MITIBA-928887 format. One record per residue (C-alpha): residue in one letter; x, y, z; residue number from 1. Coordinates in steps of 0.25 Angstrom, whole numbers. Layout:
N
@res: A&X: X&Y: Y&Z: Z&n: NUM
...
This chain:
297
@res: M&X: 242&Y: 195&Z: 503&n: 1
@res: A&X: 237&Y: 207&Z: 509&n: 2
@res: R&X: 249&Y: 215&Z: 498&n: 3
@res: L&X: 241&Y: 209&Z: 486&n: 4
@res: W&X: 227&Y: 212&Z: 492&n: 5
@res: L&X: 233&Y: 228&Z: 492&n: 6
@res: G&X: 235&Y: 229&Z: 478&n: 7
@res: P&X: 246&Y: 227&Z: 466&n: 8
@res: H&X: 256&Y: 236&Z: 471&n: 9
@res: P&X: 263&Y: 222&Z: 479&n: 10
@res: D&X: 275&Y: 230&Z: 487&n: 11
@res: R&X: 264&Y: 242&Z: 492&n: 12
@res: A&X: 254&Y: 232&Z: 496&n: 13
@res: R&X: 263&Y: 225&Z: 504&n: 14
@res: H&X: 271&Y: 237&Z: 510&n: 15
@res: D&X: 254&Y: 241&Z: 512&n: 16
@res: A&X: 251&Y: 228&Z: 517&n: 17
@res: E&X: 261&Y: 227&Z: 529&n: 18
@res: L&X: 258&Y: 242&Z: 533&n: 19
@res: L&X: 243&Y: 238&Z: 535&n: 20
@res: L&X: 247&Y: 225&Z: 543&n: 21
@res: L&X: 257&Y: 233&Z: 552&n: 22
@res: H&X: 248&Y: 244&Z: 554&n: 23
@res: V&X: 236&Y: 233&Z: 559&n: 24
@res: L&X: 247&Y: 225&Z: 565&n: 25
@res: G&X: 255&Y: 237&Z: 574&n: 26
@res: K&X: 267&Y: 232&Z: 569&n: 27
@res: N&X: 279&Y: 237&Z: 560&n: 28
@res: K&X: 285&Y: 229&Z: 548&n: 29
@res: G&X: 296&Y: 222&Z: 558&n: 30
@res: W&X: 285&Y: 215&Z: 566&n: 31
@res: L&X: 278&Y: 210&Z: 551&n: 32
@res: L&X: 292&Y: 204&Z: 548&n: 33
@res: A&X: 293&Y: 197&Z: 560&n: 34
@res: H&X: 279&Y: 192&Z: 561&n: 35
@res: G&X: 274&Y: 191&Z: 547&n: 36
@res: G&X: 267&Y: 179&Z: 548&n: 37
@res: E&X: 258&Y: 181&Z: 560&n: 38
@res: E&X: 243&Y: 183&Z: 557&n: 39
@res: L&X: 235&Y: 194&Z: 559&n: 40
@res: S&X: 223&Y: 193&Z: 571&n: 41
@res: G&X: 208&Y: 194&Z: 565&n: 42
@res: D&X: 209&Y: 209&Z: 569&n: 43
@res: Q&X: 223&Y: 212&Z: 563&n: 44
@res: A&X: 220&Y: 206&Z: 550&n: 45
@res: D&X: 206&Y: 213&Z: 549&n: 46
@res: S&X: 212&Y: 226&Z: 550&n: 47
@res: Y&X: 223&Y: 222&Z: 541&n: 48
@res: L&X: 214&Y: 218&Z: 528&n: 49
@res: A&X: 204&Y: 232&Z: 534&n: 50
@res: L&X: 219&Y: 239&Z: 532&n: 51
@res: L&X: 221&Y: 231&Z: 518&n: 52
@res: E&X: 207&Y: 235&Z: 512&n: 53
@res: R&X: 209&Y: 248&Z: 515&n: 54
@res: R&X: 224&Y: 250&Z: 507&n: 55
@res: K&X: 218&Y: 240&Z: 495&n: 56
@res: D&X: 206&Y: 250&Z: 495&n: 57
@res: G&X: 218&Y: 262&Z: 492&n: 58
@res: E&X: 218&Y: 269&Z: 505&n: 59
@res: P&X: 232&Y: 274&Z: 508&n: 60
@res: I&X: 240&Y: 265&Z: 517&n: 61
@res: Q&X: 243&Y: 279&Z: 525&n: 62
@res: Y&X: 230&Y: 281&Z: 529&n: 63
@res: I&X: 228&Y: 268&Z: 532&n: 64
@res: L&X: 240&Y: 266&Z: 541&n: 65
@res: G&X: 235&Y: 281&Z: 545&n: 66
@res: E&X: 251&Y: 285&Z: 543&n: 67
@res: T&X: 262&Y: 288&Z: 535&n: 68
@res: E&X: 276&Y: 295&Z: 535&n: 69
@res: F&X: 280&Y: 306&Z: 529&n: 70
@res: Y&X: 294&Y: 314&Z: 530&n: 71
@res: G&X: 298&Y: 302&Z: 540&n: 72
@res: L&X: 287&Y: 306&Z: 549&n: 73
@res: P&X: 273&Y: 297&Z: 554&n: 74
@res: F&X: 261&Y: 304&Z: 549&n: 75
@res: R&X: 246&Y: 301&Z: 553&n: 76
@res: V&X: 238&Y: 301&Z: 539&n: 77
@res: T&X: 224&Y: 301&Z: 536&n: 78
@res: P&X: 213&Y: 302&Z: 525&n: 79
@res: D&X: 213&Y: 316&Z: 530&n: 80
@res: V&X: 227&Y: 319&Z: 525&n: 81
@res: L&X: 237&Y: 317&Z: 512&n: 82
@res: I&X: 246&Y: 306&Z: 515&n: 83
@res: P&X: 259&Y: 313&Z: 512&n: 84
@res: R&X: 267&Y: 310&Z: 501&n: 85
@res: P&X: 283&Y: 308&Z: 501&n: 86
@res: E&X: 282&Y: 319&Z: 490&n: 87
@res: T&X: 279&Y: 327&Z: 500&n: 88
@res: E&X: 293&Y: 327&Z: 507&n: 89
@res: H&X: 298&Y: 336&Z: 497&n: 90
@res: L&X: 290&Y: 346&Z: 502&n: 91
@res: V&X: 293&Y: 344&Z: 516&n: 92
@res: E&X: 310&Y: 343&Z: 513&n: 93
@res: K&X: 308&Y: 355&Z: 502&n: 94
@res: T&X: 302&Y: 364&Z: 516&n: 95
@res: L&X: 313&Y: 358&Z: 524&n: 96
@res: E&X: 322&Y: 363&Z: 514&n: 97
@res: L&X: 318&Y: 378&Z: 513&n: 98
@res: A&X: 314&Y: 378&Z: 528&n: 99
@res: A&X: 330&Y: 377&Z: 529&n: 100
@res: L&X: 332&Y: 387&Z: 520&n: 101
@res: L&X: 322&Y: 397&Z: 529&n: 102
@res: N&X: 327&Y: 393&Z: 541&n: 103
@res: G&X: 342&Y: 389&Z: 538&n: 104
@res: F&X: 341&Y: 375&Z: 546&n: 105
@res: V&X: 332&Y: 365&Z: 547&n: 106
@res: T&X: 331&Y: 357&Z: 560&n: 107
@res: G&X: 333&Y: 341&Z: 553&n: 108
@res: H&X: 335&Y: 348&Z: 537&n: 109
@res: D&X: 351&Y: 349&Z: 531&n: 110
@res: F&X: 348&Y: 361&Z: 525&n: 111
@res: S&X: 363&Y: 357&Z: 519&n: 112
@res: R&X: 355&Y: 347&Z: 509&n: 113
@res: A&X: 345&Y: 356&Z: 504&n: 114
@res: E&X: 344&Y: 357&Z: 489&n: 115
@res: E&X: 355&Y: 366&Z: 484&n: 116
@res: S&X: 342&Y: 372&Z: 474&n: 117
@res: T&X: 335&Y: 376&Z: 486&n: 118
@res: K&X: 346&Y: 383&Z: 493&n: 119
@res: Q&X: 348&Y: 392&Z: 480&n: 120
@res: T&X: 334&Y: 394&Z: 479&n: 121
@res: W&X: 329&Y: 399&Z: 492&n: 122
@res: A&X: 336&Y: 408&Z: 501&n: 123
@res: L&X: 339&Y: 407&Z: 514&n: 124
@res: A&X: 328&Y: 412&Z: 523&n: 125
@res: P&X: 331&Y: 418&Z: 539&n: 126
@res: A&X: 330&Y: 407&Z: 548&n: 127
@res: G&X: 319&Y: 405&Z: 557&n: 128
@res: S&X: 307&Y: 396&Z: 561&n: 129
@res: P&X: 300&Y: 395&Z: 547&n: 130
@res: R&X: 283&Y: 395&Z: 548&n: 131
@res: I&X: 279&Y: 385&Z: 539&n: 132
@res: V&X: 263&Y: 381&Z: 534&n: 133
@res: D&X: 260&Y: 367&Z: 529&n: 134
@res: V&X: 248&Y: 368&Z: 521&n: 135
@res: G&X: 238&Y: 357&Z: 518&n: 136
@res: A&X: 245&Y: 350&Z: 530&n: 137
@res: G&X: 238&Y: 337&Z: 528&n: 138
@res: S&X: 243&Y: 326&Z: 537&n: 139
@res: G&X: 254&Y: 335&Z: 541&n: 140
@res: A&X: 265&Y: 328&Z: 535&n: 141
@res: I&X: 272&Y: 343&Z: 529&n: 142
@res: A&X: 271&Y: 351&Z: 542&n: 143
@res: V&X: 276&Y: 339&Z: 551&n: 144
@res: A&X: 287&Y: 334&Z: 544&n: 145
@res: L&X: 291&Y: 349&Z: 542&n: 146
@res: A&X: 289&Y: 352&Z: 556&n: 147
@res: H&X: 296&Y: 340&Z: 561&n: 148
@res: R&X: 310&Y: 346&Z: 552&n: 149
@res: L&X: 307&Y: 359&Z: 556&n: 150
@res: P&X: 307&Y: 361&Z: 570&n: 151
@res: A&X: 307&Y: 377&Z: 570&n: 152
@res: A&X: 297&Y: 379&Z: 559&n: 153
@res: R&X: 283&Y: 384&Z: 562&n: 154
@res: I&X: 273&Y: 376&Z: 555&n: 155
@res: T&X: 258&Y: 377&Z: 551&n: 156
@res: A&X: 250&Y: 366&Z: 545&n: 157
@res: L&X: 237&Y: 370&Z: 537&n: 158
@res: D&X: 226&Y: 361&Z: 531&n: 159
@res: A&X: 212&Y: 362&Z: 528&n: 160
@res: S&X: 207&Y: 348&Z: 534&n: 161
@res: P&X: 207&Y: 347&Z: 550&n: 162
@res: A&X: 206&Y: 332&Z: 550&n: 163
@res: A&X: 221&Y: 334&Z: 540&n: 164
@res: L&X: 225&Y: 344&Z: 551&n: 165
@res: A&X: 224&Y: 332&Z: 563&n: 166
@res: I&X: 231&Y: 322&Z: 555&n: 167
@res: A&X: 243&Y: 333&Z: 553&n: 168
@res: S&X: 242&Y: 338&Z: 567&n: 169
@res: E&X: 243&Y: 325&Z: 572&n: 170
@res: N&X: 255&Y: 321&Z: 565&n: 171
@res: A&X: 262&Y: 332&Z: 570&n: 172
@res: I&X: 259&Y: 327&Z: 584&n: 173
@res: R&X: 265&Y: 313&Z: 579&n: 174
@res: N&X: 278&Y: 318&Z: 573&n: 175
@res: S&X: 279&Y: 329&Z: 587&n: 176
@res: V&X: 280&Y: 343&Z: 578&n: 177
@res: S&X: 264&Y: 346&Z: 581&n: 178
@res: D&X: 269&Y: 358&Z: 589&n: 179
@res: R&X: 278&Y: 364&Z: 577&n: 180
@res: I&X: 265&Y: 363&Z: 568&n: 181
@res: R&X: 251&Y: 371&Z: 567&n: 182
@res: F&X: 239&Y: 365&Z: 560&n: 183
@res: L&X: 229&Y: 375&Z: 554&n: 184
@res: E&X: 216&Y: 371&Z: 547&n: 185
@res: S&X: 218&Y: 378&Z: 532&n: 186
@res: D&X: 214&Y: 381&Z: 519&n: 187
@res: L&X: 228&Y: 382&Z: 514&n: 188
@res: L&X: 236&Y: 395&Z: 519&n: 189
@res: A&X: 222&Y: 401&Z: 526&n: 190
@res: A&X: 224&Y: 398&Z: 541&n: 191
@res: V&X: 238&Y: 404&Z: 540&n: 192
@res: A&X: 236&Y: 416&Z: 530&n: 193
@res: N&X: 240&Y: 427&Z: 539&n: 194
@res: E&X: 252&Y: 421&Z: 544&n: 195
@res: R&X: 267&Y: 419&Z: 537&n: 196
@res: F&X: 276&Y: 407&Z: 533&n: 197
@res: E&X: 289&Y: 402&Z: 530&n: 198
@res: M&X: 285&Y: 391&Z: 523&n: 199
@res: V&X: 271&Y: 385&Z: 515&n: 200
@res: V&X: 272&Y: 372&Z: 513&n: 201
@res: S&X: 261&Y: 363&Z: 507&n: 202
@res: N&X: 257&Y: 350&Z: 500&n: 203
@res: P&X: 245&Y: 353&Z: 494&n: 204
@res: P&X: 234&Y: 345&Z: 486&n: 205
@res: Y&X: 240&Y: 346&Z: 473&n: 206
@res: V&X: 232&Y: 335&Z: 465&n: 207
@res: A&X: 223&Y: 339&Z: 453&n: 208
@res: I&X: 208&Y: 334&Z: 454&n: 209
@res: G&X: 210&Y: 327&Z: 442&n: 210
@res: D&X: 222&Y: 319&Z: 445&n: 211
@res: R&X: 213&Y: 311&Z: 456&n: 212
@res: D&X: 211&Y: 299&Z: 448&n: 213
@res: S&X: 228&Y: 298&Z: 445&n: 214
@res: L&X: 229&Y: 298&Z: 461&n: 215
@res: S&X: 230&Y: 284&Z: 467&n: 216
@res: V&X: 218&Y: 279&Z: 474&n: 217
@res: E&X: 225&Y: 280&Z: 486&n: 218
@res: V&X: 227&Y: 294&Z: 486&n: 219
@res: R&X: 214&Y: 300&Z: 478&n: 220
@res: E&X: 204&Y: 291&Z: 485&n: 221
@res: H&X: 210&Y: 291&Z: 499&n: 222
@res: E&X: 218&Y: 305&Z: 501&n: 223
@res: P&X: 211&Y: 317&Z: 505&n: 224
@res: A&X: 206&Y: 325&Z: 493&n: 225
@res: L&X: 209&Y: 337&Z: 497&n: 226
@res: A&X: 224&Y: 337&Z: 500&n: 227
@res: L&X: 226&Y: 331&Z: 484&n: 228
@res: F&X: 218&Y: 337&Z: 475&n: 229
@res: A&X: 219&Y: 352&Z: 470&n: 230
@res: G&X: 209&Y: 357&Z: 458&n: 231
@res: D&X: 211&Y: 351&Z: 445&n: 232
@res: D&X: 227&Y: 355&Z: 444&n: 233
@res: G&X: 230&Y: 352&Z: 458&n: 234
@res: L&X: 234&Y: 366&Z: 461&n: 235
@res: D&X: 222&Y: 370&Z: 468&n: 236
@res: L&X: 227&Y: 373&Z: 481&n: 237
@res: I&X: 241&Y: 377&Z: 478&n: 238
@res: R&X: 234&Y: 388&Z: 470&n: 239
@res: R&X: 229&Y: 392&Z: 483&n: 240
@res: L&X: 241&Y: 389&Z: 491&n: 241
@res: V&X: 252&Y: 396&Z: 484&n: 242
@res: P&X: 247&Y: 411&Z: 487&n: 243
@res: A&X: 242&Y: 408&Z: 499&n: 244
@res: A&X: 256&Y: 402&Z: 503&n: 245
@res: F&X: 263&Y: 414&Z: 499&n: 246
@res: A&X: 253&Y: 425&Z: 507&n: 247
@res: V&X: 259&Y: 416&Z: 519&n: 248
@res: L&X: 274&Y: 415&Z: 515&n: 249
@res: E&X: 283&Y: 425&Z: 522&n: 250
@res: Q&X: 293&Y: 431&Z: 512&n: 251
@res: G&X: 303&Y: 418&Z: 508&n: 252
@res: G&X: 293&Y: 408&Z: 513&n: 253
@res: F&X: 292&Y: 396&Z: 505&n: 254
@res: L&X: 279&Y: 388&Z: 499&n: 255
@res: L&X: 281&Y: 373&Z: 496&n: 256
@res: M&X: 271&Y: 365&Z: 491&n: 257
@res: E&X: 271&Y: 350&Z: 486&n: 258
@res: I&X: 265&Y: 351&Z: 471&n: 259
@res: G&X: 258&Y: 340&Z: 462&n: 260
@res: Y&X: 265&Y: 335&Z: 450&n: 261
@res: G&X: 266&Y: 344&Z: 437&n: 262
@res: Q&X: 260&Y: 356&Z: 447&n: 263
@res: S&X: 275&Y: 364&Z: 446&n: 264
@res: D&X: 272&Y: 373&Z: 435&n: 265
@res: A&X: 258&Y: 377&Z: 440&n: 266
@res: V&X: 262&Y: 379&Z: 455&n: 267
@res: A&X: 275&Y: 388&Z: 451&n: 268
@res: E&X: 264&Y: 398&Z: 443&n: 269
@res: L&X: 257&Y: 397&Z: 456&n: 270
@res: L&X: 269&Y: 399&Z: 463&n: 271
@res: R&X: 275&Y: 411&Z: 455&n: 272
@res: N&X: 261&Y: 417&Z: 455&n: 273
@res: A&X: 260&Y: 418&Z: 469&n: 274
@res: G&X: 272&Y: 425&Z: 472&n: 275
@res: F&X: 282&Y: 414&Z: 475&n: 276
@res: A&X: 296&Y: 411&Z: 469&n: 277
@res: R&X: 307&Y: 403&Z: 467&n: 278
@res: I&X: 298&Y: 392&Z: 465&n: 279
@res: E&X: 305&Y: 378&Z: 465&n: 280
@res: F&X: 299&Y: 363&Z: 464&n: 281
@res: V&X: 305&Y: 350&Z: 472&n: 282
@res: P&X: 302&Y: 338&Z: 464&n: 283
@res: D&X: 298&Y: 325&Z: 471&n: 284
@res: L&X: 307&Y: 313&Z: 469&n: 285
@res: Q&X: 300&Y: 312&Z: 455&n: 286
@res: G&X: 304&Y: 326&Z: 451&n: 287
@res: I&X: 290&Y: 331&Z: 450&n: 288
@res: P&X: 288&Y: 345&Z: 457&n: 289
@res: R&X: 283&Y: 343&Z: 470&n: 290
@res: V&X: 286&Y: 353&Z: 480&n: 291
@res: A&X: 284&Y: 368&Z: 474&n: 292
@res: C&X: 292&Y: 378&Z: 482&n: 293
@res: V&X: 292&Y: 394&Z: 482&n: 294
@res: R&X: 296&Y: 405&Z: 489&n: 295
@res: K&X: 290&Y: 419&Z: 493&n: 296
@res: L&X: 300&Y: 430&Z: 491&n: 297
């Protein structure tokens, strides 16, 4: 009955209904399979119906549950932060690949599996502990995932939202990497303008304001607008980020950014105009250019 109430997509509705029920009960799916015929108490039923109502109104299941998974790690999420997307894992993977080339090795990352095109495009750099800055950290998904896989890296996570930084810091503690990430409130790279880094990574806002109505109700009505929208063409933040990144990168350093559909040509021009070289775009599983990678030579 609950899955019918949640909407026209029965498979997704059943999955959501089960997750919400398990959340109310504090149990796992194995328990549900063994005790599916048991009735809820009055308080449990009231709590369950309240959660179902929130989901029916379009609130993302991740916000209702207060958590999600990214790159195999658990993250707390609230309406103060964007919900991490699977597409952003391409950004993490590419960063790990290039960090392997910078350092010669990455603990837990098989350098031998790096794409041959990547090995040819980027020359090996001297070994060391890369300084990485994540611009617009949000929930901390990128910074935490990188810290988890790069124990020698020195990572700085920046965000303009104090509320987002609080969530990111909590997620770093939850994943046992808080001692290796520095969190700073900052408008893009302003707080570290006098520092230098080997890598700048970012999943900036890149949705055009005019595309708002094309987004699902979960996204447009519940996720933070500041983390989604960036002017008439979606490039307002990227226009500011690209030259700022060039300024803080060491010679030979990398900039990696997630970008939106149809933005690769415009982004490539912005990167060239800023002085970057060797522009590469990593496609997502649909073949859409999703991650822009460039090097400061």
